[in-house]
Residue frames as qw, qx, qy, qz and C-alpha x, y, z in Angstrom:
[[0.000, 0.889, 0.458, 0.000, 0.00, 0.00, 0.00],
 [0.446, 0.146, 0.015, 0.883, 1.42, 3.38, -0.99],
 [0.015, -0.690, -0.359, 0.628, 0.51, 6.75, 0.37],
 [0.459, 0.721, 0.400, 0.331, -0.90, 8.70, -2.53],
 [0.401, 0.173, -0.022, 0.899, 1.04, 11.80, -3.41],
 [0.112, -0.242, 0.094, -0.959, -0.19, 14.73, -1.33],
 [0.541, -0.476, -0.639, -0.269, -2.91, 12.66, 0.37],
 [0.571, -0.732, -0.268, 0.258, -1.44, 13.90, 3.66],
 [0.251, 0.826, -0.218, 0.456, 0.54, 17.04, 4.38],
 [0.807, -0.319, -0.314, 0.384, 3.38, 16.28, 6.75],
 [0.005, -0.913, 0.088, -0.397, 4.40, 19.30, 8.80],
 [0.782, -0.119, -0.341, 0.508, 7.75, 19.26, 10.59],
 [0.164, -0.945, -0.066, -0.277, 7.84, 22.09, 13.11],
 [0.431, 0.270, -0.474, 0.719, 10.84, 23.64, 14.76],
 [0.430, -0.687, -0.554, 0.189, 10.17, 24.88, 18.32],
 [0.371, -0.612, -0.122, 0.688, 12.41, 27.73, 19.54],
 [0.050, -0.384, 0.278, 0.879, 11.76, 30.89, 17.56],
 [0.202, -0.119, -0.745, -0.624, 9.02, 29.22, 15.51],
 [0.462, -0.546, -0.669, -0.202, 6.37, 28.15, 18.04],
 [0.529, -0.781, -0.266, 0.197, 7.70, 29.78, 21.21],
 [0.254, 0.812, -0.223, 0.476, 9.82, 32.77, 22.13],
 [0.788, -0.296, -0.384, 0.379, 12.52, 31.99, 24.69],
 [0.195, -0.960, 0.158, -0.127, 14.19, 34.24, 27.22],
 [0.203, 0.688, -0.659, 0.228, 17.75, 34.14, 28.48],
 [0.684, -0.388, 0.508, -0.351, 16.72, 31.49, 31.00],
 [0.965, 0.256, -0.014, -0.062, 17.16, 28.75, 28.39],
 [0.528, 0.614, -0.460, 0.364, 20.86, 29.56, 28.14],
 [0.313, -0.581, 0.549, -0.513, 21.04, 29.66, 31.92],
 [0.925, -0.116, 0.236, -0.275, 19.55, 26.16, 32.07],
 [0.880, 0.393, -0.197, 0.178, 22.15, 24.81, 29.68],
 [0.185, 0.699, -0.500, 0.478, 24.93, 26.60, 31.56],
 [0.588, -0.469, 0.491, -0.439, 23.90, 25.01, 34.85],
 [0.983, 0.090, 0.102, -0.125, 23.62, 21.60, 33.21],
 [0.714, 0.549, -0.322, 0.294, 27.09, 21.79, 31.66],
 [0.063, -0.665, 0.545, -0.507, 28.66, 22.99, 34.88],
 [0.775, -0.324, 0.392, -0.376, 27.06, 20.10, 36.76],
 [0.975, 0.190, 0.113, 0.010, 28.27, 17.48, 34.27],
 [0.752, 0.459, -0.106, 0.460, 31.56, 18.85, 32.88],
 [0.564, -0.503, -0.210, 0.621, 32.48, 21.35, 35.57],
 [0.100, -0.409, 0.167, 0.891, 32.33, 24.26, 33.13],
 [0.532, 0.654, 0.480, -0.242, 30.13, 25.71, 30.40],
 [0.550, 0.189, 0.417, 0.698, 32.73, 27.05, 28.00],
 [0.050, -0.127, 0.082, 0.987, 32.16, 30.37, 26.16],
 [0.125, 0.520, 0.845, 0.031, 28.38, 29.92, 26.28],
 [0.065, 0.778, 0.315, -0.541, 27.56, 33.64, 26.49],
 [0.110, 0.644, -0.387, -0.650, 29.32, 34.33, 23.17],
 [0.196, -0.034, 0.926, 0.322, 28.20, 31.22, 21.31],
 [0.526, 0.171, -0.160, -0.818, 25.38, 31.39, 18.75],
 [0.386, 0.007, 0.905, -0.179, 23.06, 28.43, 19.26],
 [0.616, 0.443, 0.149, -0.634, 20.31, 29.22, 16.75],
 [0.750, 0.463, -0.310, -0.355, 19.60, 26.40, 14.34],
 [0.303, 0.435, -0.839, 0.127, 21.99, 23.91, 15.93],
 [0.795, -0.317, -0.501, -0.128, 21.27, 20.68, 17.73],
 [0.560, -0.771, 0.244, -0.183, 21.99, 20.46, 21.44],
 [0.935, -0.073, 0.165, 0.305, 24.40, 17.66, 20.57],
 [0.574, 0.553, 0.033, 0.603, 26.36, 20.10, 18.37],
 [0.170, -0.874, 0.082, -0.448, 26.10, 22.96, 20.87],
 [0.766, -0.610, 0.202, -0.016, 27.40, 20.93, 23.79],
 [0.885, 0.095, 0.157, 0.428, 30.18, 19.39, 21.70],
 [0.395, 0.708, 0.007, 0.586, 31.31, 22.78, 20.39],
 [0.341, -0.860, 0.131, -0.357, 31.25, 24.46, 23.79],
 [0.840, -0.482, 0.233, 0.091, 33.20, 21.71, 25.49],
 [0.799, 0.290, 0.124, 0.512, 35.75, 21.57, 22.68],
 [0.170, 0.807, -0.044, 0.564, 36.18, 25.33, 22.96],
 [0.576, -0.761, 0.193, -0.227, 36.68, 24.80, 26.70],
 [0.097, 0.664, -0.740, 0.051, 39.56, 22.45, 25.91],
 [0.745, -0.147, 0.600, -0.251, 37.97, 19.05, 26.60],
 [0.008, -0.274, 0.860, 0.430, 38.96, 16.13, 24.41],
 [0.585, -0.013, -0.464, -0.665, 36.31, 14.35, 22.31],
 [0.515, -0.119, -0.845, 0.077, 36.33, 11.21, 24.45],
 [0.104, -0.191, -0.614, 0.759, 35.64, 13.15, 27.62],
 [0.387, 0.112, -0.056, -0.913, 32.81, 15.02, 25.92],
 [0.589, -0.004, -0.641, -0.492, 31.19, 11.94, 24.43],
 [0.375, -0.105, -0.883, 0.261, 31.25, 9.79, 27.56],
 [0.020, -0.357, -0.599, 0.716, 29.14, 12.34, 29.45],
 [0.151, -0.087, -0.410, -0.895, 26.94, 13.53, 26.60],
 [0.431, -0.456, -0.717, -0.302, 23.82, 11.61, 27.66],
 [0.400, -0.489, -0.537, 0.560, 24.28, 12.91, 31.21],
 [0.083, -0.182, 0.041, 0.979, 24.41, 16.44, 29.82],
 [0.299, -0.285, -0.601, -0.684, 21.20, 15.89, 27.86],
 [0.488, -0.514, -0.704, 0.043, 19.49, 14.61, 30.99],
 [0.344, -0.398, -0.356, 0.773, 20.79, 17.44, 33.16],
 [0.049, -0.006, -0.242, -0.969, 19.63, 20.06, 30.68],
 [0.404, -0.399, -0.669, -0.480, 16.15, 18.51, 30.45],
 [0.482, -0.511, -0.622, 0.347, 15.95, 18.45, 34.23],
 [0.214, -0.252, -0.137, 0.934, 16.97, 22.11, 34.43],
 [0.216, -0.178, -0.437, -0.855, 14.27, 23.06, 31.90],
 [0.485, -0.475, -0.714, -0.172, 11.67, 21.10, 33.83],
 [0.452, -0.483, -0.493, 0.566, 12.64, 22.73, 37.13],
 [0.172, -0.150, 0.039, 0.973, 12.72, 26.21, 35.59],
 [0.038, 0.590, 0.742, 0.315, 9.01, 26.25, 34.77],
 [0.180, -0.872, -0.383, 0.246, 8.29, 29.20, 37.04],
 [0.320, -0.605, 0.214, 0.697, 11.36, 31.10, 35.83],
 [0.336, 0.162, 0.669, 0.643, 10.85, 30.53, 32.11],
 [0.344, 0.555, 0.158, -0.741, 9.05, 33.27, 30.22],
 [0.257, 0.068, 0.846, 0.461, 7.94, 31.00, 27.40],
 [0.408, 0.498, 0.187, -0.742, 5.58, 32.89, 25.16],
 [0.611, 0.396, 0.657, 0.195, 3.72, 31.45, 22.23],
 [0.167, -0.185, 0.352, 0.902, 4.51, 33.37, 19.09],
 [0.446, 0.316, 0.062, -0.835, 1.75, 35.16, 17.12],
 [0.706, 0.256, -0.324, -0.575, -0.89, 32.88, 15.65],
 [0.151, 0.303, -0.940, 0.040, 0.59, 29.63, 16.93],
 [0.335, 0.125, 0.819, -0.449, -2.35, 28.38, 19.00],
 [0.623, 0.486, 0.134, -0.598, -4.95, 29.26, 16.36],
 [0.490, 0.519, -0.622, -0.324, -2.87, 27.56, 13.68],
 [0.046, 0.207, -0.965, 0.151, -2.19, 24.42, 15.69],
 [0.489, 0.229, 0.622, -0.568, -5.85, 24.15, 16.64],
 [0.677, 0.518, -0.081, -0.516, -6.91, 24.23, 13.00],
 [0.383, 0.495, -0.763, -0.162, -4.16, 21.91, 11.81],
 [0.118, -0.149, 0.938, -0.290, -4.76, 19.30, 14.50],
 [0.561, 0.323, 0.533, -0.545, -8.49, 19.24, 13.72],
 [0.598, 0.578, -0.275, -0.482, -7.91, 18.78, 9.98],
 [0.933, -0.053, 0.356, -0.012, -7.61, 15.19, 8.71],
 [0.751, 0.630, -0.062, 0.186, -5.19, 16.09, 5.93],
 [0.143, 0.803, -0.457, 0.354, -2.33, 17.18, 8.20],
 [0.884, -0.272, -0.290, 0.245, 0.16, 15.15, 10.23],
 [0.092, -0.930, 0.231, -0.272, 2.11, 17.22, 12.76],
 [0.894, -0.125, -0.203, 0.379, 5.65, 16.37, 13.80],
 [0.293, -0.923, 0.181, 0.171, 8.70, 18.02, 15.33],
 [0.800, 0.296, -0.093, 0.514, 12.16, 18.55, 13.88],
 [0.258, -0.945, 0.067, -0.189, 14.04, 20.48, 16.54],
 [0.462, 0.527, -0.566, 0.433, 17.54, 20.96, 17.83],
 [0.506, -0.557, 0.363, -0.550, 16.23, 20.50, 21.35],
 [0.005, -0.142, 0.964, -0.226, 16.91, 17.50, 23.55],
 [0.338, -0.333, -0.783, -0.402, 13.79, 15.33, 23.27],
 [0.365, -0.560, -0.679, 0.304, 12.60, 15.61, 26.89],
 [0.166, -0.374, -0.139, 0.902, 13.40, 19.34, 27.05],
 [0.125, -0.135, -0.537, -0.824, 11.35, 19.92, 23.89],
 [0.386, -0.517, -0.730, -0.224, 8.24, 18.50, 25.55],
 [0.365, -0.525, -0.462, 0.614, 8.86, 20.46, 28.76],
 [0.091, -0.174, 0.134, 0.971, 9.13, 23.70, 26.77],
 [0.254, -0.308, -0.636, -0.660, 5.92, 23.06, 24.87],
 [0.438, -0.570, -0.688, 0.095, 4.08, 22.30, 28.10],
 [0.317, -0.411, -0.275, 0.809, 5.48, 25.39, 29.82],
 [0.033, 0.080, -0.284, -0.955, 4.25, 27.53, 26.91],
 [0.541, 0.289, 0.433, -0.661, 0.77, 26.02, 26.98],
 [0.589, 0.385, -0.519, -0.485, 1.10, 23.86, 23.86],
 [0.900, -0.140, 0.341, -0.235, -0.02, 20.25, 24.09],
 [0.115, -0.526, 0.784, 0.311, 2.96, 18.06, 23.08],
 [0.550, 0.183, 0.812, -0.067, 0.46, 15.36, 22.12],
 [0.539, 0.733, 0.066, -0.409, -0.41, 17.35, 19.00],
 [0.323, 0.685, -0.624, -0.195, 2.90, 16.17, 17.54],
 [0.957, -0.094, 0.157, -0.226, 2.76, 12.43, 16.93],
 [0.907, 0.108, 0.069, 0.401, 6.32, 11.89, 15.68],
 [0.056, 0.983, -0.173, 0.027, 9.59, 13.74, 15.31],
 [0.823, 0.138, -0.211, 0.509, 13.37, 13.89, 15.59],
 [0.410, -0.910, -0.056, 0.016, 15.42, 15.74, 18.16],
 [0.268, 0.845, -0.398, 0.234, 18.75, 17.40, 18.82],
 [0.521, -0.539, 0.642, -0.160, 19.81, 14.68, 21.24],
 [0.896, 0.168, 0.406, -0.064, 19.57, 12.07, 18.46],
 [0.756, 0.389, 0.186, 0.493, 22.10, 13.38, 15.93],
 [0.395, -0.491, 0.010, 0.777, 24.81, 16.01, 15.98],
 [0.096, -0.026, 0.496, 0.863, 23.90, 17.08, 12.43],
 [0.422, 0.390, 0.389, -0.720, 20.54, 18.82, 12.12],
 [0.433, 0.368, -0.519, -0.639, 20.44, 17.91, 8.43],
 [0.218, 0.037, -0.973, -0.072, 19.81, 14.29, 9.40],
 [0.237, 0.154, 0.693, -0.663, 16.71, 15.01, 11.50],
 [0.613, 0.267, -0.056, -0.742, 13.96, 15.38, 8.85],
 [0.590, 0.224, -0.731, -0.261, 14.77, 11.99, 7.34],
 [0.137, 0.019, -0.897, 0.420, 14.75, 10.42, 10.80],
 [0.400, 0.201, 0.418, -0.791, 11.35, 11.97, 11.54],
 [0.669, 0.293, -0.306, -0.611, 9.92, 10.72, 8.25],
 [0.418, 0.178, -0.891, 0.010, 11.34, 7.23, 8.86],
 [0.091, 0.083, 0.794, -0.595, 9.57, 7.15, 12.21],
 [0.558, 0.279, 0.135, -0.770, 6.33, 8.23, 10.59],
 [0.596, 0.274, -0.650, -0.384, 6.70, 5.47, 8.02],
 [0.244, 0.053, -0.931, 0.266, 7.15, 2.94, 10.81],
 [0.275, 0.173, 0.562, -0.760, 4.15, 4.36, 12.62],
 [0.621, 0.366, 0.004, -0.693, 1.85, 4.27, 9.60],
 [0.692, -0.007, 0.716, 0.097, 3.28, 1.19, 7.92],
 [0.628, 0.691, 0.327, 0.144, 3.43, 2.88, 4.52],
 [0.581, 0.049, 0.118, 0.804, 6.14, 4.76, 2.60],
 [0.020, -0.870, -0.240, 0.430, 6.25, 8.54, 2.78],
 [0.579, 0.587, 0.210, 0.526, 7.03, 10.68, -0.25],
 [0.432, -0.266, -0.180, 0.843, 9.44, 13.51, 0.68],
 [0.011, 0.272, 0.309, 0.911, 7.47, 15.94, -1.46],
 [0.444, -0.639, -0.546, -0.310, 4.53, 15.55, 0.93],
 [0.610, -0.567, -0.332, 0.442, 6.57, 17.05, 3.79],
 [0.207, 0.798, -0.033, 0.565, 7.63, 20.55, 4.77],
 [0.551, -0.255, -0.431, 0.668, 9.95, 21.90, 7.48],
 [0.107, -0.888, -0.232, -0.382, 8.68, 25.03, 9.23],
 [0.698, -0.400, -0.218, 0.553, 11.37, 27.00, 11.03],
 [0.052, -0.989, -0.088, 0.108, 12.97, 30.34, 11.79],
 [0.360, -0.711, 0.462, 0.390, 16.63, 29.86, 10.81],
 [0.483, 0.598, -0.539, -0.344, 18.67, 29.14, 7.68],
 [0.105, -0.280, 0.950, -0.093, 19.52, 25.79, 9.31],
 [0.590, 0.299, 0.623, -0.418, 15.85, 24.81, 9.10],
 [0.626, 0.663, -0.130, -0.390, 15.85, 25.58, 5.39],
 [0.204, 0.589, -0.774, -0.115, 19.13, 23.70, 4.91],
 [0.333, -0.102, 0.915, -0.201, 17.91, 20.56, 6.67],
 [0.678, 0.477, 0.364, -0.424, 14.76, 20.59, 4.54],
 [0.509, 0.699, -0.407, -0.295, 16.84, 20.84, 1.38],
 [0.048, -0.452, 0.890, -0.029, 19.11, 18.02, 2.55],
 [0.443, 0.120, 0.845, -0.276, 16.09, 15.75, 3.06],
 [0.015, 0.153, 0.741, 0.654, 14.44, 16.70, -0.23],
 [0.058, -0.692, -0.707, 0.131, 11.43, 18.26, 1.47],
 [0.128, 0.758, 0.214, 0.602, 10.04, 21.77, 1.20],
 [0.421, -0.201, -0.425, 0.775, 10.84, 24.63, 3.56],
 [0.119, -0.863, -0.344, -0.349, 8.79, 27.42, 5.11],
 [0.405, 0.108, -0.364, 0.832, 10.70, 30.24, 6.75],
 [0.323, -0.838, -0.420, -0.129, 9.12, 32.22, 9.59],
 [0.370, 0.501, -0.252, 0.741, 10.87, 35.44, 10.61],
 [0.573, -0.742, -0.110, -0.329, 10.01, 35.23, 14.31],
 [0.860, -0.331, -0.078, 0.379, 13.48, 34.20, 15.48],
 [0.421, -0.660, 0.152, 0.604, 16.89, 35.87, 15.32],
 [0.356, 0.011, 0.582, 0.731, 16.93, 36.12, 11.50],
 [0.312, 0.446, 0.059, -0.837, 15.16, 38.81, 9.53],
 [0.762, 0.497, 0.339, -0.241, 12.81, 38.10, 6.66],
 [0.483, 0.790, -0.350, -0.138, 15.54, 39.16, 4.21],
 [0.173, -0.552, 0.814, -0.048, 18.14, 36.94, 5.88],
 [0.644, 0.108, 0.740, -0.161, 15.80, 33.97, 5.46],
 [0.664, 0.690, 0.110, -0.265, 14.89, 35.00, 1.91],
 [0.144, 0.755, -0.613, -0.184, 18.58, 34.85, 1.01],
 [0.281, -0.239, 0.929, -0.012, 18.36, 31.08, 1.59],
 [0.433, 0.109, -0.564, -0.695, 15.41, 30.73, -0.78],
 [0.339, 0.132, 0.857, -0.365, 12.76, 28.90, 1.25],
 [0.063, 0.369, 0.810, 0.451, 9.76, 27.70, -0.73],
 [0.248, -0.803, -0.428, -0.333, 7.50, 29.90, 1.40],
 [0.375, 0.059, -0.387, 0.840, 8.24, 32.79, 3.74],
 [0.317, -0.799, -0.442, -0.256, 6.10, 34.50, 6.40],
 [0.003, -0.640, 0.355, -0.681, 6.83, 37.31, 8.83],
 [0.294, -0.182, 0.771, -0.534, 4.99, 35.25, 11.45],
 [0.084, -0.218, -0.956, -0.179, 2.15, 32.71, 11.74],
 [0.190, 0.278, 0.459, -0.822, -0.51, 35.27, 12.72],
 [0.563, 0.276, -0.234, -0.743, -2.51, 35.12, 9.47],
 [0.583, -0.079, 0.790, -0.173, -3.97, 31.67, 10.11],
 [0.753, 0.522, 0.328, -0.230, -5.92, 31.42, 6.87],
 [0.425, 0.798, -0.403, -0.140, -2.95, 32.45, 4.70],
 [0.166, -0.500, 0.847, -0.066, -0.71, 29.90, 6.40],
 [0.672, 0.136, 0.683, -0.250, -3.39, 27.20, 6.18],
 [0.693, 0.671, 0.029, -0.261, -3.83, 27.90, 2.47],
 [0.248, 0.724, -0.641, -0.064, -0.10, 27.53, 1.88],
 [0.306, -0.324, 0.878, -0.172, 0.16, 24.32, 3.89],
 [0.721, 0.297, 0.540, -0.318, -2.82, 22.82, 2.11],
 [0.690, 0.706, 0.055, -0.152, -1.41, 23.41, -1.35],
 [0.089, -0.750, 0.610, 0.241, 2.37, 22.89, -1.33]]
């Protein structure tokens, strides 16, 4: 049995900067986690994390701090767990705000039979769910995904998410039926790598023009115009 082309629209959402707006506290959580596991956090205040997996971020920071690869790798899972725990404990400190239009859009998408919602995020898996919950988004809306604790290279995550969906549904998935929705050039790049389409949303650290320079298939200032976004997602 084959999934007919475009019979379902597979939406792969980024989280930070796309669905929610983070404060500095997220960096503080990672800093505390790294200090608890490695004894230091490296040059975290001067390191640009946008668009990278937590696996890459932690590896880079610890290498910049002078740790050898073996020392980094042996404690990597502990670092993922410590970060997730810090995010969970920081619920009252986090100022996690849903970005414009997110709830209205997710409500419509989740009620529509033609859409399958997943996550492709650089976040550690458990931390991703904590963040969504803190912001008032039901993690259960997303029935599959791939996470920044599962591969160092973000470009590998869309294919992993689609593989999981194939296993879940028991049918092959055509890449052209999927789209990555994110706020950084890295989101566009990982979509291209996987052969899926890309929607840029200029609600993160990159301007509309900066995203346009990477030629996404679709580009929005934000997700506030629910009907315009729905129309695009129904017809790509």
